[in-house]
KEVOZA-631934 format. One record per residue: residue in one letter; x, y, z of N, C-alpha, C, CB in turn; residue number from 1; chain. Coordinates in steps of 0.2 Angstrom, whole numbers, plus 2048, in hexadecimal, padded with zeros to 3 digits. Glycine has a CB too. Layout:
  type  n_u  n_v  n_w  ca_u  ca_v  ca_w  c_u  c_v  c_w  cb_u  cb_v  cb_w  seq  mol
     a    X    Y    Z     X     Y     Z    X    Y    Z     X     Y     Z  NUM    A
...
//
This chain:
  type  n_u  n_v  n_w  ca_u  ca_v  ca_w  c_u  c_v  c_w  cb_u  cb_v  cb_w  seq  mol
     m  9AB  A48  A76   9A9   A4E   A79  9AD  A4E  A80   9A1   A4E   A7B    1    A
     e  9AE  A54  A82   9B2   A54   A88  9AE  A58  A8D   9B9   A58   A87    2    A
     i  9AF  A55  A94   9AC   A58   A9A  9B1  A5D  A9C   9AA   A52   A9F    3    A
     p  9AE  A63  A9F   9B2   A68   AA2  9B6  A65  AA8   9AE   A6E   AA4    4    A
     k  9BC  A68  AA9   9C0   A65   AAE  9BD  A66  AB5   9C7   A69   AAD    5    A
     d  9BA  A6C  AB6   9B7   A6D   ABD  9B2  A67  ABE   9B4   A74   ABE    6    A
     l  9AD  A66  AB9   9A8   A61   ABA  9AB  A5A  ABB   9A3   A62   AB4    7    A
     k  9B0  A59  AB7   9B3   A52   AB7  9B6  A51  ABE   9B9   A52   AB1    8    A
     n  9BA  A56  AC1   9BD   A55   AC7  9B7  A54  ACD   9C1   A5C   AC9    9    A
     d  9B1  A58  ACC   9AC   A57   AD1  9A9  A50  AD1   9A6   A5C   AD0   10    A
     i  9A9  A4D  ACA   9A6   A46   ACA  9AB  A41  ACD   9A5   A44   AC2   11    A
     w  9B2  A42  ACB   9B7   A3E   ACE  9B7  A3E  AD6   9BE   A40   ACC   12    A
     d  9B6  A44  AD9   9B6   A44   AE0  9B0  A41  AE3   9B6   A4C   AE2   13    A
     y  9AA  A41  AE0   9A4   A3E   AE2  9A5  A36  AE1   99E   A40   ADE   14    A
     c  9A8  A34  ADC   9A9   A2D   ADB  9AE  A2A  AE0   9AC   A2B   AD4   15    A
     r  9B3  A2D  AE2   9B8   A2B   AE7  9B4  A2B  AEE   9BE   A30   AE7   16    A
     a  9B0  A30  AEF   9AD   A31   AF6  9A8  A2B  AF7   9AA   A37   AF7   17    A
     n  9A5  A29  AF1   9A0   A24   AF2  9A2  A1D  AEF   99A   A26   AEE   18    A
     d  9A8  A1C  AEF   9AB   A15   AEC  9A8  A13  AE6   9AA   A10   AF2   19    A
     i  9A8  A17  AE1   9A5   A15   ADA  9AC  A14  AD6   9A1   A1B   AD7   20    A
     s  9AD  A0E  AD4   9B3   A0C   AD0  9B3  A0D  AC9   9B4   A04   AD1   21    A
     n  9AD  A0D  AC5   9AC   A0E   ABE  9AA  A15  ABD   9A8   A09   ABB   22    A
     i  9AE  A1A  ABC   9AD   A21   ABC  9A9  A22  AB5   9B3   A25   ABD   23    A
     d  9AC  A1F  AB0   9A9   A21   AA9  9A2  A1F  AA8   9AE   A1E   AA3   24    A
     e  9A1  A19  AAB   99A   A16   AAB  995  A1B  AAF   999   A0F   AAD   25    A
     f  997  A1D  AB5   993   A21   AB9  992  A28  AB6   997   A22   AC0   26    A
     t  997  A2A  AB2   996   A31   AAE  991  A30  AA9   99D   A33   AAC   27    A
     i  991  A2B  AA5   98C   A2A   AA0  985  A29  AA3   98E   A23   A9C   28    A
     k  985  A26  AA8   97E   A25   AAC  97B  A2C  AAE   97F   A21   AB2   29    A
     l  980  A31  AB0   97E   A37   AB2  97B  A3B  AAC   983   A3B   AB6   30    A
     i  97F  A3B  AA7   97D   A3E   AA1  976  A3C  A9E   982   A3D   A9B   31    A
     k  975  A36  A9E   96E   A33   A9C  969  A36  AA1   96E   A2B   A9C   32    A
     q  96A  A35  AA7   965   A38   AAC  963  A3F  AAB   967   A37   AB3   33    A
     g  968  A43  AAA   968   A4A   AA8  964  A4C  AA2   96E   A4E   AA8   34    A
     f  966  A48  A9D   962   A49   A96  95B  A47  A97   966   A45   A91   35    A
     t  959  A41  A9A   953   A3F   A9B  94F  A44  A9F   952   A38   A9E   36    A
     t  951  A47  AA4   94E   A4C   AA8  94D  A52  AA3   952   A4E   AAE   37    A
     e  952  A54  A9F   951   A5A   A9B  94B  A59  A95   957   A5C   A97   38    A
     k  94B  A53  A93   947   A51   A8D  940  A50  A90   949   A4A   A8A   39    A
     f  93E  A4D  A95   938   A4B   A98  936  A50  A9E   937   A44   A9A   40    A
     g  93A  A53  AA1   939   A57   AA7  93A  A53  AAD   931   A5A   AA6   41    A
     s  93A  A57  AB2   93B   A53   AB9  935  A4F  ABA   93C   A58   ABF   42    A
     t  935  A49  ABE   930   A45   ABF  92B  A48  AC4   932   A3E   AC1   43    A
     p  925  A48  AC3   920   A4A   AC8  920  A46  ACE   919   A4B   AC5   44    A
     l  91E  A49  AD4   91D   A45   ADA  918  A3F  AD9   91C   A49   AE0   45    A
     p  919  A3A  ADB   914   A35   ADA  90D  A37  ADE   916   A2E   ADD   46    A
     t  908  A36  ADA   901   A38   ADD  8FE  A32  AE0   8FD   A3B   AD7   47    A
     v  8FA  A34  AE5   8F7   A2F   AE9  8F0  A2F  AE7   8F7   A30   AF1   48    A
     k  8EE  A29  AE5   8E7   A28   AE2  8E3  A25  AE8   8E6   A24   ADC   49    A
     e  8DD  A28  AEA   8D9   A26   AEF  8D4  A21  AEC   8D5   A2C   AF3   50    A
     k  8D3  A1C  AF0   8CE   A17   AED  8CA  A15  AF3   8D2   A10   AEB   51    A
     i  8C3  A17  AF2   8BE   A16   AF8  8BB  A0F  AF7   8B9   A1C   AF7   52    A
     v  8BC  A0B  AFC   8B9   A04   AFC  8B4  A04  B01   8BF   9FF   AFD   53    A
     e  8AE  A02  AFF   8A8   A02   B03  8A7  9FA  B05   8A2   A05   B00   54    A
     k  8A7  9F9  B0B   8A6   9F2   B0E  8A0  9F2  B12   8AC   9F0   B12   55    A
     i  89C  9ED  B11   896   9EC   B15  898  9E7  B1B   890   9E9   B11   56    A
     v  898  9E9  B21   89A   9E5   B26  894  9E3  B2B   8A0   9E8   B2A   57    A
     e  893  9DD  B2C   88D   9DB   B30  890  9DA  B37   889   9D5   B2E   58    A
     v  88D  9DE  B3C   88F   9DD   B43  889  9DB  B47   892   9E4   B46   59    A
     e  88B  9D5  B4B   885   9D3   B4F  887  9D4  B56   884   9CB   B4D   60    A
     k  883  9D8  B59   884   9D9   B60  87F  9D6  B64   884   9E1   B62   61    A
     i  881  9D3  B6A   87C   9D0   B6F  87C  9D4  B75   87E   9C8   B70   62    A
     i  876  9D7  B76   875   9DB   B7C  871  9D7  B81   872   9E2   B7A   63    A
     e  874  9D6  B87   870   9D3   B8C  86C  9D8  B90   875   9CF   B91   64    A
     v  866  9D7  B91   862   9DC   B95  85F  9D8  B9B   85C   9DF   B90   65    A
     d  860  9DB  BA1   85D   9D8   BA7  856  9DB  BA7   861   9D9   BAD   66    A
     k  851  9D7  BA8   84A   9D9   BA9  848  9D7  BAF   845   9D6   BA3   67    A
     i  846  9DC  BB3   843   9DB   BBA  83C  9DC  BBA   847   9E0   BBF   68    A
     v  838  9D6  BBC   831   9D7   BBC  82F  9D5  BC3   82E   9D1   BB7   69    A
     e  82B  9DA  BC6   829   9D9   BCC  821  9D7  BCC   82A   9E0   BD0   70    A
     v  820  9D2  BCF   819   9CF   BCF  817  9CF  BD6   819   9C8   BCC   71    A
     i  811  9D2  BD7   80E   9D2   BDE  808  9CE  BDD   80C   9DA   BE0   72    A
     k  808  9C9  BE2   803   9C4   BE2  7FF  9C5  BE9   805   9BC   BE1   73    A
     e  7F9  9C6  BE9   7F5   9C7   BEF  7F2  9C0  BF0   7F0   9CC   BEE   74    A
     v  7F3  9BD  BF6   7F0   9B7   BF8  7EC  9B9  BFE   7F6   9B2   BFA   75    A
     p  7E5  9B7  BFE   7E1   9B8   C04  7E3  9B4  C0A   7DA   9B8   C02   76    A
     i  7E3  9B6  C10   7E4   9B2   C15  7DE  9B2  C1A   7EB   9B5   C19   77    A
     n  7DC  9AC  C1B   7D6   9AB   C20  7D9  9A9  C27   7D1   9A6   C1D   78    A
     i  7D7  9AD  C2C   7D9   9AB   C33  7D3  9A7  C35   7DA   9B1   C37   79    A
     v  7D5  9A0  C37   7D0   99C   C3A  7D1  99B  C41   7D1   995   C36   80    A
     d  7D6  99D  C44   7D8   99C   C4B  7D3  99F  C4F   7DF   99E   C4D   81    A
     t  7CF  99C  C53   7C9   99F   C57  7CC  9A2  C5D   7C4   99A   C59   82    A
     k  7D2  99F  C60   7D5   9A2   C66  7D7  9A9  C64   7DB   99E   C68   83    A
     l  7DA  9AA  C5E   7DD   9B1   C5C  7D7  9B5  C5C   7E1   9B0   C56   84    A
     d  7D1  9B3  C59   7CB   9B7   C58  7C9  9BA  C5F   7C6   9B4   C54   85    A
     s  7C8  9B5  C63   7C5   9B7   C6A  7CA  9BC  C6E   7C4   9B0   C6E   86    A
     k  7D0  9BB  C6D   7D5   9BF   C70  7D5  9C6  C6D   7DC   9BD   C70   87    A
     m  7D4  9C6  C67   7D3   9CD   C63  7CD  9D0  C65   7D3   9CC   C5C   88    A
     k  7C8  9CD  C66   7C1   9D0   C69  7C2  9D3  C70   7BC   9CB   C69   89    A
     e  7C6  9CF  C74   7C7   9D2   C7B  7CB  9D8  C7B   7CB   9CC   C7F   90    A
     y  7D0  9D8  C76   7D5   9DE   C76  7D1  9E4  C73   7DB   9DD   C71   91    A
     i  7CC  9E3  C6E   7C8   9E8   C6C  7C3  9EB  C71   7C4   9E6   C65   92    A
     e  7C1  9E6  C75   7BC   9E9   C7A  7C0  9ED  C7F   7B9   9E3   C7D   93    A
     e  7C6  9EB  C81   7CA   9EF   C86  7CB  9F6  C83   7D0   9EB   C88   94    A
     i  7CD  9F6  C7D   7CF   9FC   C7A  7C9  A01  C7A   7D1   9FB   C72   95    A
     e  7C3  9FE  C78   7BD   A02   C78  7BB  A05  C7F   7B7   9FE   C76   96    A
     s  7BC  A01  C84   7BB   A03   C8B  7C0  A08  C8D   7BB   9FD   C90   97    A
     f  7C6  A08  C8B   7CB   A0D   C8C  7C9  A13  C89   7D2   A0B   C8A   98    A
     k  7C7  A13  C83   7C4   A19   C7F  7BF  A1D  C83   7C2   A17   C78   99    A
     k  7BA  A19  C86   7B5   A1C   C8A  7B7  A1F  C90   7B0   A16   C8C  100    A
     l  7BC  A1C  C93   7BF   A1F   C99  7C3  A25  C98   7C4   A1A   C9D  101    A
     l  7C6  A25  C92   7CA   A2B   C90  7C6  A31  C8E   7CF   A2A   C8A  102    A
     f  7C0  A2F  C8B   7BB   A34   C89  7B8  A37  C8F   7B6   A31   C85  103    A
     e  7B6  A33  C94   7B3   A36   C9A  7B8  A3A  C9E   7B1   A30   C9F  104    A
     a  7BF  A38  C9E   7C4   A3C   CA2  7C5  A42  C9E   7CB   A38   CA2  105    A
     t  7C4  A43  C98   7C5   A49   C94  7BF  A4E  C96   7C6   A48   C8D  106    A
     n  7B9  A4B  C96   7B4   A4F   C97  7B4  A52  C9F   7AD   A4B   C96  107    A
     l  7B6  A4D  CA3   7B7   A4F   CAA  7BC  A55  CAB   7B8   A49   CAF  108    A
     n  7C1  A54  CA7   7C6   A59   CA7  7C4  A60  CA5   7CC   A57   CA3  109    A
     s  7C0  A60  CA0   7BD   A66   C9D  7B8  A69  CA2   7BA   A65   C96  110    A
     v  7B4  A65  CA5   7AF   A68   CAA  7B3  A6B  CB0   7AB   A62   CAC  111    A
     m  7B8  A68  CB2   7BC   A6A   CB8  7BF  A71  CB6   7C1   A65   CBA  112    A
     k  7C1  A72  CB0   7C4   A78   CAE  7BF  A7E  CAE   7C7   A77   CA7  113    A
     q  7B9  A7C  CAC   7B4   A81   CAC  7B2  A83  CB3   7AE   A7E   CA8  114    A
     e  7B1  A7E  CB7   7B0   A80   CBE  7B5  A84  CC1   7AF   A79   CC2  115    A
     l  7BB  A82  CC0   7C1   A86   CC3  7C1  A8D  CC0   7C8   A83   CC1  116    A
     e  7BF  A8E  CBA   7BF   A95   CB7  7B9  A99  CBB   7BD   A94   CB0  117    A
     i  7B3  A95  CBC   7AE   A99   CBF  7B0  A9B  CC6   7A8   A94   CC0  118    A
     e  7B3  A96  CCA   7B5   A98   CD1  7BA  A9E  CD1   7B9   A92   CD4  119    A
     k  7BF  A9E  CCC   7C3   AA4   CCB  7C0  AAA  CCA   7C8   AA2   CC6  120    A
     n  7BB  AAA  CC6   7B7   AB0   CC5  7B3  AB2  CCB   7B3   AAF   CBF  121    A
     k  7B1  AAE  CCF   7AD   AB0   CD5  7B1  AB3  CDA   7AA   AA9   CD8  122    A
     n  7B6  AB0  CDC   7BA   AB3   CE1  7C0  AB7  CDF   7BD   AAD   CE5  123    A
     k  7C2  AB7  CD9   7C7   ABA   CD5  7CE  AB8  CD9   7C6   AC1   CD5  124    A
     k  7CE  AB2  CDC   7D3   AB0   CDF  7D5  AA9  CDC   7D3   AB0   CE7  125    A
     d  7DB  AA7  CDD   7DC   AA0   CDB  7DA  A9B  CE0   7E4   A9F   CD9  126    A
     m  7DB  A95  CDE   7D8   A90   CE3  7DC  A8F  CEA   7D9   A89   CDF  127    A
     y  7E1  A93  CEA   7E5   A93   CF1  7E3  A99  CF5   7ED   A93   CEF  128    A
     g  7DF  A9D  CF2   7DC   AA3   CF5  7E1  AA9  CF4   7DC   AA2   CFD  129    A
     e  7E4  AA9  CEF   7E9   AAF   CEE  7E7  AB3  CE9   7F0   AAC   CEC  130    A
//
């Protein structure tokens, strides 16, 4: 069988460009590949098969928790110092006497306001005579 001259020239040019020394062997290889493609069809693209793998993974986490606990303890305190008690009694007595004096001064002030008002109404003049 003879190969057309144009096709033979294309094969020779390809072999020279790619440094292929055995041209007859390369030509036979091309013919076999073409025939196989014609016979079985072009090869399909490889398909990717998905494989689902389930894994059980145990994870141990350590979580530190700061716990703040507020404890209120009540401790009764007994004052035994008699000097402090006597001084406290003196201060309380003084405060009571100041309270009485303040109450009396407040009453006196209100009485004086009433008397002043009465005098104003009598003379219809102020205390300076005006």
